[in-house]
N, C-alpha and C positions, 0 to 999 in steps of 0.2 A: 061210757067213760073212757074205757080202754082205747078206743080209736083216737079220741081227742088226746089223751095222754101220750100216745105214740107220735101223733103229729106235732104236738108242742115240744116234745124230746128231739124229734128231727129238726124242727125249726131252731131250737135253742142251740143244738149241737152243729148245725150247718147253716151257715148265713147264706148259702146259695139257694135254699129251699124256700122259694115262695110260690104262690100260684101263678105269677107272671113269668117267673124263670123255669117253671116246672110244668109246661102244658101237657106233656104226657101223663104225668102223674094226676095232674088235676082232671084231665079227662077220665082216667080210670076210676077216680074218686067219686065222679058224678054218676057212676053206674049205680043202679038201684038194688041189685040183688048180689049183696057180698057173700051170699052162700053159694053162688055159682062158682064152680071150681076154676074156670079160666080166668074170671074176674079175680078171683083170689091169687091165682098164679101171676096175673099181671101186677097186682098190688105188691105181692112179695118181691117180684123182680123190680118194680120201681124203687122200693126201699133200698135195694142192694146197689142201686146206681149211685148211692150217696155214699160210697166207701172209696172215694177218691180224694186226694189232696193234692193240689197242684198238678193234676192229670196223673198221679201216681196212686195206685191202688195199695192201701195200707192194711195190714193185718187187724190192727185194733179197730179200724173202721169198718171192716168187713163184719166183725163181731158185733159191734154196736148197731150196725144197720140190720143185722139178723135179729138181735134182741128186740129192736124197735119193731120189725115186722112181726115178730112172735106177739109182742103185746097186742098190736093192731088186730091181727088176724085170729089169734088163739086166746086172748085175754089172760096170758100167762106173763106175769111180771117176774118170774124166776126169783122170787124174794127168799126162797129157801137156801139160796146160795150166796156165799160171802164173795165170791171172786167170779165175775162174769167174763173175764178175759183169759184165765188159765185153767180153771176147774175143768178136769177132762170130761165130767158129766155134763157140763154146760157146753162145752165144745161138741160134744155127741149131739145134743139137743140141737144146736145150730146146724150140724150137718144133716141130721134127719129132717129138719124143716126145710132147708134148701132143696134137698132130694125130694121131699113129699110134694112141694109145690113145683118142681122142675123149672126153677127160676132161669131166665135167660143168662147164658154165660155160666152155668152151673160148674162146669170143670175147672173154671179159672177161680170161682170163689172157693171151692173145696181145696184148692191147693193151699189157700191162705188159713185153712183150718187144720193143717196137718201138724 
């Protein structure tokens, strides 16, 4: 259920996310072993690619993309937090998640979480 929830949230929040427009993401999602660390890294990296608006990376979208990836990969909805955008504990969860999965362009994303 968590994986479906994360993909629905991604689609709802980003009109550019469709299987036809997202061939790399779709390819990764077709992998069978979501416990494989490299596949998990690729999934996390693909979620993070949706942090752009008009070719500009936005701080809020970096956080939302990280939150959606956390739901997908770790089944953690972060429901114990009221503020997913500025709570320092949540920001630390995002940072640790991105570092754990060594997402592509890690340093760039971390700048948006400072």
